[in-house]
C-alpha positions, 0 to 999 in steps of 0.5 A: 584762536576760536578755529583752534579751539573748535578744531580741538573740540571736533577731534575730541568729539570724534575720539570720544566716539571712538572710545564709545564705540570701542568700550565694553558695554556688556559684562563678560558673563552676561548676555548682551543688552539687546538680547532681551528685546529680540524678536527672532526670525529664523531664515533658511535661505534655500527655501525663503525666496529665489531672488535670481534664477541666474544663480540657481544650483547646477548638478556639478556645484552640489557634488558630495551632498549625498551618498545617493547619486543624482540622476543626470535629468536633475533640475531645480524644482519649481517653487509652487510644486506639490511638496509630496509629489516626486518630480520625473527625475526623482521617480527615475531614481527608483528611490523613495520620497524621503531619499529624493527630497534631499536632492531637491533644490528651489534656488533660494538666495540672498537676493530673495532675502534682500527683497523681503527686508521691508517685509521683516521690518513691517512684521516687527522683527529685530533680529534674524538668525541665518541657518548656515551660509557656508559654501557647501553642496547640501541644501542645509549647509551644515556640510561646509566645504568652506567656512570662510565663504558664503555659498556661491549659489546664494550670491550673484555670480556662482561660476566666477566665485568658484574660480576665485576660491580656486585661486587661494590657499584655504589653510592660510587666511592671508590668501583668502579672497572676497567672492561676490557672494561674500560681499553681497552678504556683507552688504546685507548685514549693513542693510539689516543693521540699517533697519535696526535688525541684528544678524546671527549666523549659524555654524557647526565647529563639530564637523564639516562636510566631506567636500571640506578643503582640509578633508579633500586634502586628506583623501588626496594625499593620505598621510602626507596631508598637513591636515591629517590630524584635524579629523577624528578616527582617521586611519590610513592604509599601510603605506599611508597613500589612502584614507581608509576610515574616519568618524562621521558625526553620528555615523553619517559619512558626509559629515566627518567629525573634527578631532577632539583632544584631552577629553575626559568624562564624555557621555552623550547629552552631557557637557564634557571637558577637553579641546580641539586641535590647535590648528582647528582653533586657529582656523575657526578664529580666522573664520569668525574674525572675518564675519565679525569684522569684514573690513578688518578695521577693529570696529565690528559694526560691519559684521554679524552680531552673534552665532548660533552653534550647532550640536554644541554638546558634542564640542568640548567645554575647553574650546567653548571657554576660550571661543567665548573669550575670543569673540568678546575680544573682537566684539564685546556685545557679541551673542553666543547661543547653543543648540543643547537639545537632547540627553535622551530622545524623545523623553529627556531634554538636556539641562541648560544650566551648565552651558549658561553660567556666564563662561560659554553661552549667553543663551540656548535655543530654548526647546526646554520651554516649548516642550512644556508649553506644547504639552499644556496648550496643545493637549498632546501626549506630553499633556499636563494640567495647569498646576503641573504646567506651572510647576514645570515652567518654574523648574526650568526658568528659575534655575537660570539667572534673571538676565539669562532668562530674558535672553533664552530664545524661546522657540518650538518649530524650526528647521529641525522640528514640525511647524506650529500648526502641524505640531498642534493638529497631532497628539504625539509626543514632542518630536516623536513619530512626527512625519507620515513615514513614521506614523501613517496617521500623522496629519499634515493638511491644513488644521482644523479651527480648534487647533489654530485657537490652541496655537494662538494661545501658545503664541500669546504666551510665547510673546508675553513671557520671559525669554525672547520669541522666535519665528521659524520663517513661514510660520507667520504665513500659516504654513504646515509641515511635519518633521524634518525635511517636511518643515523645510517647504519653500515659503508660501509667498502670496505672489507665487502660484502653488499646485494643490498639496496632496498627502504623503503616499504613506499617509492613512487619509487623503487631502488636497489643499492649495498652499496660501498666505494666511493674512489673518495668521500673519496679522496675529503674529504682527499684533503680538510683536507690536504688543511686546514692543509696546510694553517693556514689562514683557521684555525685561521683567520676570514673571509671577504666576497668579492663583487660579483654579482653571485659567493660567494668569501670570504678571509681568512688571517693571518700574513703570507698569504692570501687565497681566496675562489671562489665558482660558485653556478650557474650551468652555467660557470662564468669568475673570476674577473681580480684582482684575475687572477694573484693569485696562484691556490691551489685547485679546486673541478673539473679539471680547465684549468686556471684562464684566463678561465671561472669557471665551473658551480657548482665548486669552487677554492682556491687561495693564494695571 
């Protein structure tokens, strides 16, 4: 009898665990709870680390990446190569640097990511966001050839994987195979999860690459293709035998745009109504389910935890609303983050509010925060005084629900924007004339100390403010880099020997800097992450600005603690108001003698009440 009771109790416990695993833990209209605690790290795999030379790209595997032809002498570039120096094969093309740089490959792969999971854990990361891993010919992978396969060169057996892919019917999910790269990624998800790190994957549902399986079918079969209605602007020859026209996204021929239907009110940089072709929707859902629940058992614990959605404003709202319902039906804690950037470049950023009301995205990449913060801390062409900074920050954040504010990914540098130290070493407008070919005076070498101090203040603000902080891979190493593609240098790992970097040929200055892993800068990031993790008020509470004529002071408070952040953005020392002098000093950006002493110029402290 006792054994029977014990068996019943065990079965009940197991049943309870299953119910708990399937219980909706997140309100449909709200972000998952884990997002407010996120410390984001963005990984661009091709430039992260080369863990396996045997899977390095070969010329036949990158066919269709560019309109320019690759020279027959092309080869993978050594990791430590001088960034602005063209290789011999690149010089043979007769093309300029910014044409041949898109041909360059370094061989970064998922094995290189696996080697550095402990590095990320030690840094304090608990959420990674991968740029696209689709099988694709380009270095950036936004030109998917297959959404449902990881790029073969990111896995251990590219040749074998390519043969496997040819055995399936990509239009029929029942025939899809699992390549070695696919399985490697699924195993990698498990390793990240075992370390308490969430995994978010980047997709573009707006366009594919010109090597996408359905688009190749259209090019091969013309009007007889079963996928002729998938793409925008498609026109065939009079006899229907050949494709004569299609719409490339923003005119880029290698990025054919997927067709939008039943659209109304489409204006560039604004949300608009409409949907996607039903067959495209079905394919996207099958792809999403594959990566959300790889073993198909109904438990999404083995899958990705969210998606970052590229150029989201180009996709109609009807699709996004149904997509949210779909992913939340598979995983109630799934995170959706949109890229909603420009209404009118370079002056007007998009209004995120229509996208984060609870029916579309949980958050956006919050460039809206960074443009204001950079203008204040860097003293750039977007510069502003203290009161204007506070007013603009309020005008951004106070329009969101409190839970949405906490989920926003506060980022500046990324694969699409200059690296932090370079961005602070220049006075241009945000994202305007920010590489040497556009501005000969734009400086790309190692920055002077004053710019590092200003960038350190921005980081203090980022890691102590409302919203989840983000790190673009390599920024924590002290890397430099202008706008795309110069922000995509291979990472400066300490065990790799680098040649001296010299300036771009168009630059109006000279330098010879040897790239190196900056341990002091790395440790500063670690200290900020530790601070944020140790104090829940920095992650889960709202902010309140305090009055002061020259110093930025704000409060973060929850049920158990109150934390104050005090930043002196001036180069001259300033006295701390008496009302803060009896508090506990828990962090400082520079050596600080005590609260009864002036706070040094371009420095900041954190106090606990």
